[in-house]
Steps between C-alpha positions, in 0.01 A plus 500: 500500500602447144590810292258502200658793321589380143845544369551736201533200271172349627320834463624542145378152406158561660465837324587342164231235551253776595568686176454184298173428676374855448579487129321168463202615704467820299465299180194291443363320201149632437219310336574672167860381502383149592262502207769596250751253646246218476427601138868461404570213738812688609613829650470757213667786686820457297330452161565768232227758442438633145296820451307661215384862521160565342294809430200556724263459205656161421370335817194358316737357238699321770174337609399381153858381437501300823161354411637392162817358657306298758255369239772274360472129602685411819505855635308634799538765767372593843441874545589632846439851625708657774491761772813702569591748775410864423730686260672177397577431135468126450747301291564129459822536698295632790231235461737205525714644782418429867317783670676720752342595834162373389470754214463249219284463191197280559234356268228756428256622235583483131516847344277527193373770265227488236507690169208550263559378145361638174248219448316565827694228681766537766833351598609430857875492548735446793701799621670351808540127563736205473441216255645168614549338159526128429639418157554126495800442723592869499392737778486878476373782720381808311431832671292778344578808703540872530782706648417840641837620630723667395292518180189324378569180307297201381673167455482123468756292691566128474705278727624159388781259596696607190523848348445374144162360607387843620635670187323249275173558681519880462593468133191286445290742705610796283415306184154412630439860613564618145295218345195547724523876556154622605551836324595365158264611219291701748426871522627631834601814684721560801430723798703585810347510847641581841424234759613426856790293368618761248433576134328228299435454129153374412400351164151547355367289214288675237248306291549541129170635369604663177298707256430348163720640227204665324422691821827690470412794277811679379601685182561269204829315523587608856418172675679312224816703573481406867445135410804495268719617790363234734318210335716524188821466698342232715425273204861510382696482826694188401602644163604832656704323766670280239602811304639672809232770524408630843168387643444753776294787370327812626173642371365841604131578457439873540212737447219684681312332786230252406618426146539122541857451625406291804233313303762407241741385771223282647434348159869423446527341845236248393613418147854451635358238736819296518678798657503591867363854526610742773288810561675799653286800585481752783688390816616174337729706276730503803556125460674518164798289604295212643269507199784494247668215689181295475452598134850377417446173689159438342573602142338517256331782685358850464533790743220758471596836652196726517560876513874459457544878524452465879851353527655592167459876482787703360755506781500878552130482595522208742540466873753270668262204537383493139854556372613191691213298352587618150864392536381169643274447198777588254747273678257210507417538130867519403605224739242258368695448180381507141439126491236519775158430348329782689268768365484833682165659417479856631212747490494874562272798448804733499769376265647850502607452862694179447872477570691480168719221640188283501295630210774572247738208541459188283479185706291672765219631283510341156160625383285793609135502392281809518138440607309806371146605578257306279412633158143516369488136385641380831253711703211354303619146567560576869152643552351192331714277721404675824132496404493123449232347722313830538175606333619816321322721250697782340347666193837652412785279632744662260421832665601364840821363353579835341427696815730282712816585311791513742346248741690196621361145519473545878293816451270325252454202734397731783272694264307184408485387864359832619248515214373153596478611864295810412259284301472249787434769761232656278344159440532554128603270217675496265806709586463797272645826384378694804669258739831533315469880508440494877796269547730729303375800694578334833844393386569857394398629843802317639712752315859458396584229756225262386588553136868444572438182702281357225734606222288767332619853424642699789382854433294660773195629314202276419474407136227668296203289394530327165226464238355194675479670839813331639791707635760514222820358650685574182471881537760536770 
């Protein structure tokens, strides 16, 4: 009987062949790798990969830039989705490498998202996919992807036989993203939301539906002052730049609630139609850095910060969160540079609370404009304006104007609305003196809070009746 026990040398050789077989068997070329290899006509696993980090909100701009790039004659692309193992961050290096132990990336659905635009339309853009690009004789593979670990990141990667080809493509992509930016010359706001994949920044488009200039009723000369600090500078940007003057400017509109600050900001956002307008209010005030980054990239632009006192109170009165936001705002304004053609338009009902570092330093706030409660002439014009389209009969309109001293435009608007409602409920026309008296009485029943919200006086006692039967708002 022959001894079949292998010698040590034979065993070592057999074991080496076993290891080589196991390594080869563990690697397989999946259908995704085959697809990319066939696209290049060669094995791309050793090709250089070039990467470009993008902001989350720039994903739509990558789409429009790719569309513009592929619209050139001789260019085309096949879009391929993929499916990866759970908790796997996909990169081009992973996509072109053979899969290990069957855990490879395979063709799958294309990731897409739709955003609503300001004109009622929408834009569908790719969030995760590979574009197999044909550009004449040149072949590229472009990945739009997202990394979740160790930190969230959005990126575009390109693989090409030579590194300069990938770099040239990304340079062209950046240029097209700027040229076709979907946010340029729009009015937008940012908002943060917590989703299953982490924190996301969402962009909302706002239609520009401005008031006519003659609908903004302010004391004589006040709107003209605001326009000089915005439209006046805007008309002479080139001359100011040539003379070395700074272009970035800050304008603070302050005064009681309901006196026309937001209405004026809305008007400016329209007449400065060539500017991209960013609206920061409420929770979006926490996205100051992202907003200022976009404003710098999309200049000329205007950043509207409503109720700036929420983040810019005097530091001794603030909590940790608002203090951090204030420093972020100050840093962003200073870091933007004087040559940035950006207007910061801020509004507040409490200018007395503002941090001196913001309100008293040139270059941050260059002009402060006080919006007072309307005088008698302004109240008369406002009541006429709010009554347009209504059948109104007032024997003594001057009496109503006189008795509403101390009322804000918001208070007068609500007064007219309630008077029209009382007339409608009673089935009576026209809207008359009795209906206005009932409306004033009901507004007064709301007490100090209603008067404060609508910008009227803030004393607690109801006003005595005036000579026309209306409560006299001026006797507070």
